[in-house]
C-alpha positions in Angstrom: -15.7 3.4 26.6 -16.5 0.5 24.2 -18.1 -2.6 25.6 -17.2 -4.6 22.5 -13.8 -4.6 20.8 -13.9 -2.7 17.5 -12.4 -5.6 15.6 -15.3 -7.8 16.8 -17.9 -5.1 16.4 -16.9 -4.4 12.8 -15.9 -8.0 11.8 -17.3 -8.7 8.3 -20.5 -10.7 8.3 -20.7 -11.3 4.5 -18.2 -11.6 1.6 -19.2 -8.2 0.4 -17.8 -6.7 3.6 -14.4 -8.5 3.4 -11.6 -6.1 2.5 -8.5 -6.7 0.4 -9.1 -10.4 -0.3 -11.0 -10.2 -3.6 -8.9 -13.0 -5.2 -10.1 -15.4 -2.5 -13.7 -14.2 -2.1 -14.5 -14.5 -5.8 -13.4 -18.2 -5.8 -15.3 -19.1 -2.7 -18.4 -17.3 -3.8 -18.3 -19.2 -7.1 -17.8 -22.6 -5.3 -20.9 -21.8 -3.2 -23.0 -20.9 -6.2 -21.9 -23.9 -8.2 -22.1 -26.2 -5.2 -18.5 -27.3 -5.8 -17.2 -27.4 -2.2 -13.9 -29.0 -1.3 -13.5 -31.2 1.7 -10.4 -29.3 2.9 -9.1 -25.8 2.7 -5.8 -24.2 3.9 -5.9 -20.5 4.6 -2.4 -18.9 4.8 -1.6 -15.4 5.8 -0.2 -13.1 8.5 -2.2 -12.3 11.6 -5.3 -10.1 11.3 -5.9 -10.5 7.6 -9.3 -12.2 7.9 -8.6 -16.0 7.7 -11.0 -17.0 10.5 -13.6 -14.4 9.4 -13.7 -15.7 5.8 -13.9 -19.2 7.1 -17.0 -18.4 9.2 -18.6 -16.5 6.3 -17.9 -19.4 4.0 -19.5 -21.9 6.5 -22.6 -19.7 6.8 -22.9 -19.4 3.0 -23.0 -23.1 2.5 -25.8 -23.4 5.1 -23.8 -24.5 8.2 -25.6 -23.6 11.5 -23.9 -22.7 14.7 -24.5 -26.2 16.0 -22.4 -27.7 13.2 -19.6 -25.2 13.2 -16.5 -26.1 15.4 -13.6 -23.8 16.0 -10.4 -25.3 17.4 -7.3 -23.4 18.5 -4.4 -25.7 17.6 -2.1 -23.7 19.9 -3.9 -25.1 23.0 -5.3 -28.4 21.4 -2.2 -29.6 19.6 -1.8 -33.2 20.9 -2.8 -36.5 19.3 -5.5 -37.1 21.9 -7.2 -33.8 20.8 -7.1 -34.9 17.2 -8.4 -38.4 18.0 -11.3 -36.7 19.8 -11.9 -34.6 16.7 -11.8 -37.8 14.5 -14.4 -39.4 16.7 -16.6 -36.3 16.4 -16.2 -36.2 12.6 -18.0 -39.5 12.2 -21.1 -38.1 13.8 -23.6 -36.7 11.3 -24.5 -32.9 11.4 -27.2 -31.8 13.7 -29.2 -29.6 11.4 -27.0 -28.8 8.4 -25.8 -30.5 5.3 -22.2 -30.1 6.4 -20.1 -30.0 9.6 -17.3 -27.5 9.4 -14.1 -27.7 11.5 -12.0 -24.5 11.6 -8.6 -25.3 13.0 -6.7 -22.0 13.7 -2.9 -21.9 14.1 -2.8 -25.4 12.6 1.0 -25.3 12.3 1.2 -25.7 16.1 0.0 -29.4 15.9 2.5 -32.0 17.2 4.0 -34.5 14.8 1.7 -37.3 16.0 -1.3 -35.0 15.7 -0.4 -34.3 12.1 -0.4 -38.0 11.4 -3.8 -38.5 12.9 -5.2 -35.5 11.1 -3.8 -36.8 7.8 -5.7 -40.0 8.1 -8.9 -38.1 8.4 -8.1 -35.8 5.5 -7.3 -38.9 3.3 -10.7 -40.4 3.8 -13.1 -37.7 5.1 -16.8 -38.3 5.6 -18.9 -36.5 2.9 -20.5 -34.3 5.4 -17.3 -32.8 6.8 -15.3 -29.8 5.6 -12.0 -28.8 7.2 -10.7 -25.2 7.1 -7.1 -25.0 8.4 -5.6 -21.6 9.1 -2.0 -20.8 9.6 0.4 -17.9 9.8 3.4 -20.2 9.2 2.9 -22.1 6.0 6.4 -23.6 6.0 5.5 -25.6 9.1 2.6 -27.4 7.5 3.6 -30.8 6.1 3.5 -31.3 2.4 1.2 -34.3 2.9 -1.4 -32.0 4.4 -0.9 -29.2 1.9 -1.4 -31.6 -1.0 -4.9 -32.6 0.3 -6.1 -29.0 0.7 -7.2 -26.1 -1.5 -4.7 -23.4 -0.5 -5.6 -19.7 -0.4 -3.0 -17.1 0.5 -4.4 -14.0 2.2 -2.7 -10.7 1.4 -1.6 -8.2 4.1 -3.8 -5.2 4.3 -2.5 -2.4 2.2 -2.0 1.0 3.9 -4.6 2.4 1.5 -7.3 -0.1 2.3 -6.5 -0.1 6.0 -6.6 3.7 6.1 -10.1 3.8 4.5 -11.3 1.2 7.0 -10.0 3.2 10.0 -11.6 6.4 8.7 -15.0 4.6 8.2 -15.0 3.0 11.6 -13.9 6.2 13.4 -16.8 8.1 11.6 -19.3 5.4 12.7 -18.0 5.7 16.3 -18.7 9.5 16.1 -15.1 10.7 15.8 -13.4 13.0 13.3 -10.1 11.5 12.3 -7.8 13.4 10.0 -6.1 11.8 7.0 -2.6 12.0 8.6 -3.9 10.1 11.7 -5.5 7.4 9.6 -2.4 7.0 7.5 -0.3 6.6 10.7 -2.7 4.0 12.2 -2.5 2.1 8.9 1.3 2.0 9.0 1.3 1.0 12.7 -1.0 -1.9 11.8 1.7 -3.4 9.5 -0.8 -5.2 7.2 -3.2 -6.4 10.0 -6.9 -5.2 9.9 -7.2 -6.4 13.5 -4.2 -4.4 14.7 -5.4 -1.3 12.9 -8.7 -1.4 14.8 -6.9 -2.3 18.0 -4.7 0.9 17.7 -7.8 2.9 16.7 -9.7 1.7 19.8 -6.8 2.8 22.0 -6.9 6.2 20.4 -10.7 6.6 20.7 -10.7 5.4 24.3 -8.0 7.9 25.5 -8.7 10.8 23.3 -10.1 13.9 25.1 -11.7 15.3 21.9 -14.0 14.0 19.2 -11.7 15.6 16.7 -8.4 13.6 16.5 -5.2 14.9 15.0 -2.0 13.1 14.2 -0.3 14.5 17.3 -2.9 12.8 19.4 -2.3 9.5 17.7 1.5 9.8 18.2 1.1 10.6 21.9 -1.4 7.7 22.6 0.3 5.0 20.5 3.9 6.0 21.2 4.6 6.4 17.5 7.6 8.6 16.4 6.8 12.3 16.3 6.4 14.0 13.0 9.1 16.4 13.9 11.7 13.6 14.2 10.7 12.4 10.7 10.8 15.8 9.2 14.1 16.7 10.8 15.7 13.6 9.3 14.5 14.5 5.8 15.5 18.1 6.3 19.0 17.0 7.2 19.3 15.2 3.8 18.0 18.2 1.9 20.4 20.5 3.8 23.3 18.0 3.4 23.7 18.4 7.2 25.1 15.1 8.4 25.6 16.3 12.0 21.9 17.3 12.2 20.8 13.9 10.8 22.9 11.8 13.1 21.6 13.9 16.0 18.0 13.3 15.0 18.6 9.5 14.8 20.2 9.6 18.3 17.2 11.4 19.7 14.9 8.8 18.2 17.1 6.0 19.7 17.2 7.7 23.1 13.4 8.0 23.1 13.4 4.2 22.7 11.3 4.3 19.5 10.7 1.4 17.3 13.5 2.2 14.8 12.0 0.1 12.0 8.7 2.0 12.3 10.6 5.3 12.4 12.5 4.3 9.3 9.3 3.3 7.5 7.7 6.7 8.3 10.8 8.4 6.9 10.6 6.4 3.7 6.9 7.0 3.3 7.3 10.8 3.6 10.5 10.9 1.5 8.5 9.2 -1.3 5.8 11.9 -1.1 8.5 14.5 -1.4 9.8 12.9 -4.6 6.3 12.7 -6.0 5.8 16.4 -5.3 9.1 17.2 -7.0 8.6 15.2 -10.2 4.8 15.1 -10.4 3.4 18.3 -8.8 0.0 17.7 -10.4 -0.5 14.9 -7.9 -0.3 17.3 -5.0 -4.0 17.1 -4.2 -3.9 13.3 -4.1 -0.8 13.3 -1.9 -2.4 15.9 0.4 -4.9 13.1 1.4 -2.1 11.4 3.3 -0.7 14.5 5.0 -1.7 17.3 7.3 -1.7 20.8 5.8 1.5 21.6 7.9 3.3 18.5 6.5 2.4 19.3 3.0 3.7 22.9 3.4 6.9 21.5 4.9 7.6 19.1 2.0 6.8 21.7 -0.6 9.2 24.1 1.0 11.8 21.4 1.3 11.6 20.5 -2.4 12.1 24.2 -3.3 15.1 24.5 -1.1 16.7 21.3 -2.3 19.2 22.9 -4.7 21.6 19.9 -4.7 18.9 17.6 -5.7 19.2 15.1 -2.8 15.5 14.5 -2.7 15.6 12.1 -5.6 15.0 8.4 -6.4 18.7 7.5 -5.8 18.4 8.6 -2.2 15.2 6.7 -1.8 16.8 3.6 -3.1 19.6 3.9 -0.5 17.0 4.3 2.2 15.0 1.2 1.0 18.2 -0.9 0.9 19.1 0.2 4.4 15.5 -0.6 5.6 15.9 -4.2 4.3 19.0 -4.6 6.6 17.2 -3.4 9.8 16.5 -6.9 11.1 20.2 -7.9 10.8 21.6 -4.8 12.6 22.7 -5.4 16.2 22.6 -1.6 16.6 19.1 -0.6 15.6 19.9 2.9 14.4 23.0 1.9 12.4 21.3 1.3 9.0 19.7 4.8 9.2 23.1 6.4 10.1 24.9 4.6 7.3 22.2 5.5 4.8 22.5 9.1 5.8 26.3 9.1 5.3 25.9 7.4 1.9 23.3 9.9 0.6 25.0 13.1 1.8 28.6 12.1 1.1 27.7 10.2 -2.1 30.0 7.4 -1.2 
């Protein structure tokens, strides 16, 4: 359906279009305006947060042409010979720009010898050369390299920013995406703008209608169904341990990503608490839910006579979520949290 991947089609082309990285954009824009450009930068952050995109925009803003911009993937060019070749190229003057910019992606993948060779270049760089190193694993970058770079840490995309981006792109592509669907896609992206657009593209490509609902997104992406999330929260409100364990088992048998399932439960549980203690925020909360889900949570709050839908239960769920990665039985933290909340151990 789409000839060009959405993340490429809607890749920011200027600093104004960059989302969620204002703390970095402002500094880089200022350095361009004052002509105070460093010879080496280190961009740190998880995948899909815009490191390479910002590097390209920065290069363009300081007047670097395509002929003087070099992008190197350290994952496939990680040896000392590759860096020696780069060092030879560095000595050559730019073709038609003031600077030559080298963007080295996944720089943590360089070999020990390659690091040593790169360090020599960073110690005495030609005036016309700027290095922009990008990494998802900061701890693997040697201190000697870090100390010679200006370090910028890219934030993960917040669900709110990601959701707005997804809604905007879907609209531009001619689709009507409801708020609940956009919220789910943002959660699935786990802080990556690129992954959010990748999931959206999957949905747009396989959707049979221009009007997309959350059920469509769940079916196409394989995300946990709303009913499984709602039933778990209902089990807490009803103090029905058997029902809750049964729901978790269903989720496990469906081979769902239990961490994602848990995250969706926490997100909806939080909204239930907000509806309970701050009902005036109902309209704001409704932006993240379908009308059916909103009615479900409102009804649940009214029925919660024992007051289980409170911050104490949410704290238990959050603590259990933190233990998900250490559990050799994926559903165990959820089951233990359920027991602790309902039995008040």
